PAGUMAR-897299 format. One record per residue: residue in one letter; x, y, z of N, C-alpha, C, O in turn. Coordinates in steps of 0.05 Angstrom, whole numbers, plus 32768, in hexadecimal, padded with zeros to 4 digits. Example, Ala and Ser with C-alpha at 12.3 -4.5 7.8 and 13.67 -1.06 7.14 Angstrom:
residues 2
a81087F8E809C80F67FA6809C81087FBE809C811D7FBE80A9/s81017FD3808E81117FEB808F81028001809D810C801780A1/
END
This chain:
residues 68
x800A7FE48004800080087FFE801380167FFE80288012800B/x800F80277FF0802080487FF68010805080087FF8804E800C/x8025805B801480188072801F8022808C80228019809B8033/x803480918013803380AF7FFB801D80C18009802380D38019/x800380BA80007FED80D1800D7FED80D980297FDC80EA802F/x7FFD80D1803D7FFD80DD8059801180EB805D802880EA8055/x800980F6806980298103806A8021811A808A8010812B808C/x80328111809B8046811D80AF8050810180B9804B80EA80B2/x8064810B80D1807780FD80E5807580E780EF808480D380F2/x805B80EC80F6805180E1810F804980C78104804E80B38112/x803880C080E5803A80A480DA804B809580E28045808280F0/x8061809A80DD8077808980DD807C807D80F7808E806C80F7/x806E8081810F80728074812B805780638132804E805A8147/x804E80618113802F805281188031803281118043802B8101/x8020801B811D80267FFF810A8021800580EA8019801980DE/x802A7FEB80DF80237FE880BD800B7FE680C780077FFE80C7/x7FE87FD880D67FD87FD780CE7FC97FF580D77FB17FF480D1/x7FD1801180E57FC5802380E37FCE802F80CC7FBC803A80BF/x7FE2803180C47FEE803680AC7FE6803480947FE880458082/x7FDC801680947FCC801380757FA9801C807A7F9980208068/x7FA2801E80977F89802780957F86804280907F7080488086/x7F96805580957F9E806A808B7F9B807380727F8D8086806B/x7FA9806580667FA9806580477F98805C80387F9780618020/x7F89804D80457F708045803A7F53805680387F4080558029/x7F5B806980537F47807780557F538095804B7F4380A8804C/x7F67809880437F6B80B1802B7F5B80AF80157F4D80C0800C/x7F628087800A7F5C807D7FEB7F3A80897FEA7F2D80987FDB/x7F35807A80007F1780747FFB7F13808880147F168081802C/x7F0880AC80087F0780C080187EE880B5802D7EE680B98045/x7ED580A9801E7EC780A980347EBB8092804F7EA5808E8058/x7ED9808880547ED7807980697EE3808C80857EEB80A48084/x7EE1807380A37EE1807E80B47EEE806680B97EE9805080B1/x7F07807280CC7F18806980D67F11805C80F67F2080678106/x7F02804A81007F0A8049811B7F29803C81277F38802F8119/x7F2C804381467F41804381527F45803E816A7F3080428176/x7F5A8036817B7F5A803E81907F75805281977F6E806681A4/x7F8A805181947F9A805681917F9D807A81857F9680868170/x7FAC8083819C7FA880A381A57FB180AB81897FA580B68176/x7FCD80A2818A7FE080B281787FD280B2815B7FCE80C4814A/x7FC9808B815B7FC0808D813F7FAC80A181357FAF80AC8120/x7F9180A7814B7F8580BC81447F8A80D3813B7F7D80DC8128/x7F9C80DE81467FA780F881427FB280F281227FA780FB810E/x7FC480E681227FD980E4810C7FBA80EA80F57FB5810080EB/x7FAA80D380F27F9280D380E87F7E80EB80DA7F7280EF80C5/x7F8380F780F27F6C811180F27F76812980E57F6A813A80D8/x7F99812780EE7FAB814280D77FA4813080BC7F93813880AD/x7FAF811C80B87FA98114809A7F88811D80947F85811B807C/x7F768124809D7F5F813080937F458111808A7F34810D8079/x7F51810180A67F4A80E080A47F2D80E680B77F3080F280CD/x7F1380DE80AD7F0280DE80D07F0180C280DA7EFF80AC80CF/x7F0380CB80F97F0880BA81097EF980B381227EF480C7812F/x7EF0809B812D7EEB8098813F7EFC808481537F0D8073814F/x7EF0808F816C7EF9806F81857EE4805C81817ECC805D817D/x7EFE804581827EE3802681827ECF802A81957EB88026818F/x7ED6803081A97EC9803281C17EAA804281C37E95803B81CE/x7EB1805C81B27EA0806E81AB7E908069818D7E7C80768185/x7E9C805781837E85804F816F7E798039817C7E6580418186/x7E7C802481817E70801481907E5D801A81A37E4A800A81A1/x7E5A802A81B57E4C804381C57E39804A81BB7E22804381C3/x7E3F805C81A37E29805F81927E18804C817D7E0280548174/x7E23803281787E178017816B7E01801581807DEA80128179/x7E098016819A7DF5800781B27DDA801F81AF7DC2801981AF/x7DE3803381AC7DD0804E81B57DB9804D81A17DA1805181A7/x7DC2804681887DB1804581737DA28032816C7D9480348158/x7DA5801381847D9A7FFB817D7DA27FF081697D907FE6815C/x7DBF7FEC815C7DC67FE681437DD17FC481467DE47FBD8153/x7DBE7FB481377DC87F9781367DD17F93811B7DBE7F8F810B/x7DEC7F91810F7DEF7F9280F97DF07F7080FB7DF47F6380E7/
END
């Protein structure tokens, strides 16, 4: 996967999965990244990626009684 469209030094300190997820979110702009890691969340936001905390997402699903 090409990480060239991600642009800050904080990206280098993240794991491969987080980098790939960010690259996919940048490629497909209507995607939302679910992540617990604060550093990854901050780096994603700096790169214009919509980010949700996993526990916040699960709480929202419970609140609207989502049953996928």
